[in-house]
Biopython code that builds the backbone (N, CA, C, O; Angstrom):
import numpy as np
from Bio.PDB.StructureBuilder import StructureBuilder

atoms = [
    (1, "MET", "N", (0.852, -1.155, 0.000)),
    (1, "MET", "CA", (0.000, 0.000, 0.000)),
    (1, "MET", "C", (0.901, 1.223, 0.000)),
    (1, "MET", "O", (1.892, 1.284, 0.728)),
    (2, "GLU", "N", (0.544, 2.181, -0.818)),
    (2, "GLU", "CA", (1.375, 3.366, -0.938)),
    (2, "GLU", "C", (0.489, 4.578, -1.202)),
    (2, "GLU", "O", (-0.456, 4.503, -1.988)),
    (3, "TRP", "N", (0.791, 5.682, -0.553)),
    (3, "TRP", "CA", (0.081, 6.916, -0.859)),
    (3, "TRP", "C", (0.945, 8.123, -0.546)),
    (3, "TRP", "O", (1.874, 8.058, 0.258)),
    (4, "THR", "N", (0.615, 9.226, -1.204)),
    (4, "THR", "CA", (1.380, 10.460, -1.059)),
    (4, "THR", "C", (0.416, 11.626, -0.856)),
    (4, "THR", "O", (-0.594, 11.746, -1.550)),
    (5, "VAL", "N", (0.743, 12.464, 0.088)),
    (5, "VAL", "CA", (0.052, 13.732, 0.286)),
    (5, "VAL", "C", (1.143, 14.801, 0.285)),
    (5, "VAL", "O", (2.313, 14.475, 0.483)),
    (6, "PRO", "N", (0.795, 16.055, 0.071)),
    (6, "PRO", "CA", (1.838, 17.077, 0.074)),
    (6, "PRO", "C", (2.673, 17.031, 1.360)),
    (6, "PRO", "O", (2.142, 17.192, 2.459)),
    (7, "GLY", "N", (3.955, 16.816, 1.212)),
    (7, "GLY", "CA", (4.874, 16.791, 2.347)),
    (7, "GLY", "C", (5.116, 15.423, 2.954)),
    (7, "GLY", "O", (5.926, 15.297, 3.873)),
    (8, "MET", "N", (4.423, 14.376, 2.459)),
    (8, "MET", "CA", (4.630, 13.050, 3.052)),
    (8, "MET", "C", (4.312, 11.940, 2.046)),
    (8, "MET", "O", (3.354, 12.013, 1.277)),
    (9, "HIS", "N", (5.151, 10.925, 2.088)),
    (9, "HIS", "CA", (4.928, 9.700, 1.311)),
    (9, "HIS", "C", (4.910, 8.537, 2.304)),
    (9, "HIS", "O", (5.786, 8.428, 3.162)),
    (10, "GLU", "N", (3.905, 7.674, 2.178)),
    (10, "GLU", "CA", (3.800, 6.518, 3.069)),
    (10, "GLU", "C", (3.808, 5.243, 2.243)),
    (10, "GLU", "O", (3.114, 5.128, 1.233)),
    (11, "GLN", "N", (4.603, 4.297, 2.692)),
    (11, "GLN", "CA", (4.621, 2.970, 2.077)),
    (11, "GLN", "C", (4.384, 1.955, 3.184)),
    (11, "GLN", "O", (5.155, 1.866, 4.140)),
    (12, "GLY", "N", (3.312, 1.194, 3.042)),
    (12, "GLY", "CA", (2.949, 0.204, 4.052)),
    (12, "GLY", "C", (3.030, -1.203, 3.480)),
    (12, "GLY", "O", (2.908, -1.413, 2.273)),
    (13, "GLU", "N", (3.236, -2.144, 4.361)),
    (13, "GLU", "CA", (3.327, -3.546, 3.953)),
    (13, "GLU", "C", (2.510, -4.400, 4.915)),
    (13, "GLU", "O", (2.600, -4.241, 6.132)),
    (14, "TRP", "N", (1.713, -5.307, 4.354)),
    (14, "TRP", "CA", (0.947, -6.273, 5.123)),
    (14, "TRP", "C", (1.555, -7.638, 4.879)),
    (14, "TRP", "O", (1.789, -8.018, 3.732)),
    (15, "THR", "N", (1.812, -8.379, 5.945)),
    (15, "THR", "CA", (2.341, -9.734, 5.832)),
    (15, "THR", "C", (1.382, -10.682, 6.544)),
    (15, "THR", "O", (1.030, -10.468, 7.705)),
    (16, "LEU", "N", (0.963, -11.728, 5.840)),
    (16, "LEU", "CA", (0.069, -12.728, 6.420)),
    (16, "LEU", "C", (0.819, -14.047, 6.502)),
    (16, "LEU", "O", (1.453, -14.472, 5.537)),
    (17, "ARG", "N", (0.743, -14.690, 7.661)),
    (17, "ARG", "CA", (1.425, -15.971, 7.878)),
    (17, "ARG", "C", (0.424, -16.992, 8.399)),
    (17, "ARG", "O", (-0.348, -16.722, 9.318)),
    (18, "ASP", "N", (0.458, -18.160, 7.794)),
    (18, "ASP", "CA", (-0.408, -19.256, 8.228)),
    (18, "ASP", "C", (0.091, -19.772, 9.571)),
    (18, "ASP", "O", (1.264, -20.115, 9.719)),
    (19, "LYS", "N", (-0.802, -19.823, 10.536)),
    (19, "LYS", "CA", (-0.476, -20.328, 11.875)),
    (19, "LYS", "C", (-1.439, -21.452, 12.238)),
    (19, "LYS", "O", (-2.043, -21.436, 13.311)),
    (20, "GLY", "N", (-1.580, -22.421, 11.352)),
    (20, "GLY", "CA", (-2.496, -23.526, 11.608)),
    (20, "GLY", "C", (-3.935, -23.093, 11.458)),
    (20, "GLY", "O", (-4.391, -22.832, 10.345)),
    (21, "SER", "N", (-4.656, -23.013, 12.558)),
    (21, "SER", "CA", (-6.068, -22.618, 12.505)),
    (21, "SER", "C", (-6.251, -21.100, 12.534)),
    (21, "SER", "O", (-7.381, -20.613, 12.566)),
    (22, "ALA", "N", (-5.159, -20.360, 12.525)),
    (22, "ALA", "CA", (-5.227, -18.902, 12.574)),
    (22, "ALA", "C", (-4.294, -18.305, 11.524)),
    (22, "ALA", "O", (-3.478, -19.004, 10.924)),
    (23, "THR", "N", (-4.433, -17.019, 11.322)),
    (23, "THR", "CA", (-3.540, -16.278, 10.429)),
    (23, "THR", "C", (-2.925, -15.130, 11.212)),
    (23, "THR", "O", (-3.636, -14.317, 11.802)),
    (24, "GLU", "N", (-1.605, -15.072, 11.213)),
    (24, "GLU", "CA", (-0.910, -13.955, 11.844)),
    (24, "GLU", "C", (-0.789, -12.836, 10.813)),
    (24, "GLU", "O", (-0.364, -13.069, 9.682)),
    (25, "VAL", "N", (-1.167, -11.617, 11.214)),
    (25, "VAL", "CA", (-1.111, -10.469, 10.321)),
    (25, "VAL", "C", (-0.176, -9.430, 10.923)),
    (25, "VAL", "O", (-0.342, -9.016, 12.070)),
    (26, "LEU", "N", (0.809, -9.017, 10.133)),
    (26, "LEU", "CA", (1.753, -7.979, 10.546)),
    (26, "LEU", "C", (1.598, -6.791, 9.611)),
    (26, "LEU", "O", (1.321, -6.961, 8.424)),
    (27, "HIS", "N", (1.776, -5.597, 10.139)),
    (27, "HIS", "CA", (1.670, -4.383, 9.325)),
    (27, "HIS", "C", (2.814, -3.455, 9.699)),
    (27, "HIS", "O", (3.022, -3.153, 10.874)),
    (28, "SER", "N", (3.551, -3.008, 8.697)),
    (28, "SER", "CA", (4.631, -2.056, 8.940)),
    (28, "SER", "C", (4.450, -0.865, 8.006)),
    (28, "SER", "O", (3.863, -0.983, 6.930)),
    (29, "VAL", "N", (4.962, 0.281, 8.435)),
    (29, "VAL", "CA", (4.804, 1.520, 7.679)),
    (29, "VAL", "C", (6.114, 2.290, 7.697)),
    (29, "VAL", "O", (6.798, 2.364, 8.717)),
    (30, "GLN", "N", (6.451, 2.865, 6.539)),
    (30, "GLN", "CA", (7.580, 3.784, 6.456)),
    (30, "GLN", "C", (7.081, 5.083, 5.845)),
    (30, "GLN", "O", (6.377, 5.077, 4.836)),
    (31, "ARG", "N", (7.451, 6.192, 6.464)),
    (31, "ARG", "CA", (7.028, 7.499, 5.968)),
    (31, "ARG", "C", (8.244, 8.376, 5.732)),
    (31, "ARG", "O", (9.224, 8.318, 6.474)),
    (32, "THR", "N", (8.164, 9.192, 4.683)),
    (32, "THR", "CA", (9.240, 10.134, 4.380)),
    (32, "THR", "C", (8.627, 11.496, 4.080)),
    (32, "THR", "O", (7.454, 11.600, 3.721)),
    (33, "GLY", "N", (9.430, 12.520, 4.230)),
    (33, "GLY", "CA", (9.010, 13.882, 3.935)),
    (33, "GLY", "C", (8.894, 14.719, 5.190)),
    (33, "GLY", "O", (8.849, 14.193, 6.302)),
    (34, "PRO", "N", (8.845, 16.040, 5.000)),
    (34, "PRO", "CA", (8.808, 16.942, 6.162)),
    (34, "PRO", "C", (7.560, 16.771, 7.025)),
    (34, "PRO", "O", (7.643, 16.875, 8.249)),
    (35, "LEU", "N", (6.413, 16.513, 6.416)),
    (35, "LEU", "CA", (5.201, 16.306, 7.198)),
    (35, "LEU", "C", (5.313, 15.033, 8.038)),
    (35, "LEU", "O", (4.834, 14.990, 9.171)),
    (36, "ALA", "N", (5.944, 14.001, 7.485)),
    (36, "ALA", "CA", (6.154, 12.761, 8.237)),
    (36, "ALA", "C", (6.992, 13.016, 9.482)),
    (36, "ALA", "O", (6.734, 12.440, 10.539)),
    (37, "ALA", "N", (7.988, 13.874, 9.359)),
    (37, "ALA", "CA", (8.840, 14.193, 10.509)),
    (37, "ALA", "C", (8.041, 14.923, 11.589)),
    (37, "ALA", "O", (8.213, 14.654, 12.778)),
    (38, "VAL", "N", (7.179, 15.836, 11.182)),
    (38, "VAL", "CA", (6.384, 16.605, 12.140)),
    (38, "VAL", "C", (5.357, 15.705, 12.839)),
    (38, "VAL", "O", (5.118, 15.846, 14.038)),
    (39, "LEU", "N", (4.754, 14.784, 12.085)),
    (39, "LEU", "CA", (3.697, 13.927, 12.631)),
    (39, "LEU", "C", (4.205, 12.585, 13.163)),
    (39, "LEU", "O", (3.404, 11.731, 13.543)),
    (40, "ARG", "N", (5.505, 12.396, 13.193)),
    (40, "ARG", "CA", (6.094, 11.095, 13.518)),
    (40, "ARG", "C", (5.464, 10.441, 14.751)),
    (40, "ARG", "O", (4.995, 9.306, 14.669)),
    (41, "HIS", "N", (5.448, 11.126, 15.868)),
    (41, "HIS", "CA", (4.943, 10.519, 17.101)),
    (41, "HIS", "C", (3.425, 10.330, 17.055)),
    (41, "HIS", "O", (2.897, 9.389, 17.647)),
    (42, "THR", "N", (2.741, 11.202, 16.370)),
    (42, "THR", "CA", (1.289, 11.095, 16.245)),
    (42, "THR", "C", (0.901, 9.853, 15.458)),
    (42, "THR", "O", (-0.111, 9.219, 15.757)),
    (43, "LEU", "N", (1.702, 9.500, 14.450)),
    (43, "LEU", "CA", (1.361, 8.385, 13.560)),
    (43, "LEU", "C", (1.979, 7.051, 13.983)),
    (43, "LEU", "O", (1.752, 6.035, 13.326)),
    (44, "ASP", "N", (2.750, 7.040, 15.060)),
    (44, "ASP", "CA", (3.408, 5.799, 15.497)),
    (44, "ASP", "C", (2.432, 4.664, 15.773)),
    (44, "ASP", "O", (2.765, 3.500, 15.550)),
    (45, "THR", "N", (1.248, 4.977, 16.247)),
    (45, "THR", "CA", (0.292, 3.939, 16.623)),
    (45, "THR", "C", (-0.622, 3.517, 15.467)),
    (45, "THR", "O", (-1.473, 2.646, 15.645)),
    (46, "LEU", "N", (-0.459, 4.119, 14.296)),
    (46, "LEU", "CA", (-1.347, 3.827, 13.175)),
    (46, "LEU", "C", (-1.362, 2.358, 12.763)),
    (46, "LEU", "O", (-2.448, 1.827, 12.531)),
    (47, "PRO", "N", (-0.223, 1.667, 12.657)),
    (47, "PRO", "CA", (-0.298, 0.239, 12.314)),
    (47, "PRO", "C", (-1.128, -0.568, 13.309)),
    (47, "PRO", "O", (-1.883, -1.453, 12.905)),
    (48, "THR", "N", (-1.001, -0.279, 14.591)),
    (48, "THR", "CA", (-1.778, -0.995, 15.600)),
    (48, "THR", "C", (-3.269, -0.697, 15.447)),
    (48, "THR", "O", (-4.096, -1.600, 15.573)),
    (49, "LEU", "N", (-3.612, 0.542, 15.182)),
    (49, "LEU", "CA", (-5.019, 0.895, 14.973)),
    (49, "LEU", "C", (-5.587, 0.162, 13.762)),
    (49, "LEU", "O", (-6.723, -0.311, 13.799)),
    (50, "ARG", "N", (-4.806, 0.067, 12.692)),
    (50, "ARG", "CA", (-5.263, -0.645, 11.493)),
    (50, "ARG", "C", (-5.457, -2.134, 11.782)),
    (50, "ARG", "O", (-6.427, -2.737, 11.324)),
    (51, "LEU", "N", (-4.538, -2.720, 12.537)),
    (51, "LEU", "CA", (-4.668, -4.139, 12.884)),
    (51, "LEU", "C", (-5.878, -4.368, 13.790)),
    (51, "LEU", "O", (-6.575, -5.373, 13.645)),
    (52, "ASP", "N", (-6.132, -3.455, 14.718)),
    (52, "ASP", "CA", (-7.303, -3.566, 15.588)),
    (52, "ASP", "C", (-8.595, -3.516, 14.776)),
    (52, "ASP", "O", (-9.515, -4.294, 15.029)),
    (53, "ARG", "N", (-8.671, -2.606, 13.800)),
    (53, "ARG", "CA", (-9.856, -2.525, 12.941)),
    (53, "ARG", "C", (-10.032, -3.799, 12.130)),
    (53, "ARG", "O", (-11.153, -4.278, 11.957)),
    (54, "LEU", "N", (-8.932, -4.349, 11.631)),
    (54, "LEU", "CA", (-8.998, -5.605, 10.883)),
    (54, "LEU", "C", (-9.517, -6.723, 11.770)),
    (54, "LEU", "O", (-10.353, -7.516, 11.336)),
    (55, "THR", "N", (-9.037, -6.799, 13.006)),
    (55, "THR", "CA", (-9.493, -7.819, 13.945)),
    (55, "THR", "C", (-10.988, -7.658, 14.216)),
    (55, "THR", "O", (-11.731, -8.639, 14.202)),
    (56, "ASP", "N", (-11.427, -6.428, 14.462)),
    (56, "ASP", "CA", (-12.847, -6.171, 14.714)),
    (56, "ASP", "C", (-13.707, -6.608, 13.529)),
    (56, "ASP", "O", (-14.773, -7.193, 13.722)),
    (57, "THR", "N", (-13.261, -6.335, 12.329)),
    (57, "THR", "CA", (-14.003, -6.725, 11.136)),
    (57, "THR", "C", (-14.030, -8.246, 10.992)),
    (57, "THR", "O", (-15.065, -8.827, 10.665)),
    (58, "ALA", "N", (-12.891, -8.879, 11.238)),
    (58, "ALA", "CA", (-12.801, -10.337, 11.065)),
    (58, "ALA", "C", (-13.678, -11.106, 12.046)),
    (58, "ALA", "O", (-14.219, -12.157, 11.705)),
    (59, "VAL", "N", (-13.819, -10.587, 13.259)),
    (59, "VAL", "CA", (-14.625, -11.293, 14.266)),
    (59, "VAL", "C", (-16.045, -10.737, 14.344)),
    (59, "VAL", "O", (-16.835, -11.173, 15.181)),
    (60, "GLY", "N", (-16.375, -9.780, 13.481)),
    (60, "GLY", "CA", (-17.736, -9.278, 13.400)),
    (60, "GLY", "C", (-18.154, -8.332, 14.492)),
    (60, "GLY", "O", (-19.332, -8.282, 14.844)),
    (61, "ARG", "N", (-17.212, -7.568, 15.046)),
    (61, "ARG", "CA", (-17.566, -6.586, 16.091)),
    (61, "ARG", "C", (-18.086, -5.321, 15.474)),
    (61, "ARG", "O", (-18.434, -4.382, 16.191)),
]
sb = StructureBuilder()
sb.init_structure("model")
sb.init_model(0)
sb.init_chain("A")
sb.init_seg("    ")
for serial, (resi, resn, name, xyz) in enumerate(atoms, 1):
    if name == "N":
        sb.init_residue(resn, " ", resi, " ")
    sb.init_atom(name, np.array(xyz, "f"), 0.0, 1.0, " ", f" {name:<3s}", serial, name[0])
structure = sb.get_structure()
């Protein structure tokens, strides 16, 4: 996944691993640009928020 806004470019990666009866999902993000530097600490939790939303959707919450 990749997107660009003025002052920031984000490249994200989703990795899915078979864990028998479950699937492990990992999400990583890299950001570049001056806006990314300013928002760095604000956006640190974004991968976790995305994984939480995915979990909620998968279990029907």
